[in-house]
C-alpha positions in Angstrom: -65.7 114.9 144.3 -62.4 115.4 142.7 -58.9 114.6 144.0 -60.6 113.2 147.0 -62.0 116.6 147.9 -65.6 117.8 147.9 -66.2 121.3 146.3 -69.4 123.3 146.8 -70.2 126.7 145.5 -72.8 128.3 147.8 -74.7 131.6 147.2 -73.6 134.1 149.9 -75.5 137.2 148.8 -77.1 138.7 145.7 -73.8 138.9 143.8 -71.4 136.6 145.6 -70.9 132.9 146.3 -68.5 131.0 148.6 -66.4 128.2 147.4 -66.0 125.5 150.0 -63.6 122.6 149.9 -64.5 119.8 152.4 -66.6 122.3 154.4 -63.8 124.9 154.7 -64.0 128.3 153.0 -61.5 128.7 150.1 -62.7 132.0 148.7 -65.6 134.3 147.7 -66.4 134.6 144.0 -68.3 137.5 142.4 -69.6 138.0 138.8 -71.4 141.0 137.4 -72.9 139.0 134.6 -70.4 140.2 131.9 -68.4 137.0 131.9 -65.8 138.2 134.3 -65.3 136.4 137.6 -63.4 137.9 140.5 -62.3 136.1 143.7 -61.1 137.0 147.1 -59.1 134.1 148.5 -58.8 133.2 152.1 -55.3 133.3 153.6 -53.4 130.2 154.6 -54.0 130.8 158.3 -57.8 130.9 157.7 -57.9 127.7 155.6 -54.9 125.8 156.9 -53.3 125.6 153.4 -52.7 127.8 150.4 -55.4 127.4 147.7 -53.9 125.5 144.8 -54.3 126.2 141.1 -56.6 123.2 140.9 -58.9 124.8 143.5 -58.9 128.0 141.5 -59.8 126.2 138.3 -62.7 124.4 140.0 -64.0 127.7 141.5 -63.7 129.6 138.3 -65.4 126.8 136.3 -68.3 126.6 138.7 -68.7 130.4 138.9 -68.6 130.8 135.1 -71.0 127.9 134.5 -73.6 128.5 137.2 -73.1 132.2 138.1 -72.7 133.7 141.5 -75.2 134.9 144.1 -78.9 134.3 144.5 -82.1 135.9 145.6 -83.1 135.2 149.2 -85.6 132.3 149.7 -88.2 134.5 151.2 -88.2 136.8 148.1 -88.4 133.8 145.7 -91.4 132.4 147.7 -93.1 135.8 147.7 -92.7 136.2 144.0 -94.1 132.7 143.4 -97.1 133.4 145.6 -97.7 136.8 143.8 -97.6 135.0 140.5 -100.5 132.7 141.6 -102.6 135.7 142.8 -105.3 136.5 140.2 
């Protein structure tokens, strides 16, 4: 929790993650794995306020550190089960 706000970076698809601030969507981050991170910000009417530079720095830092996107849970479970198969 920073500045009295709670930030969460949540996988949205294979290549994108959503940045939430206090449960509200701020933007969608994407990274192709080459170190570049792009973002599509929500508009003021969608979020209720304009994303601030501090919001951007938190989002870029989380995306660069942990990456964006994730495999679906069913696929991870299937891969784990197949690894156990003799």
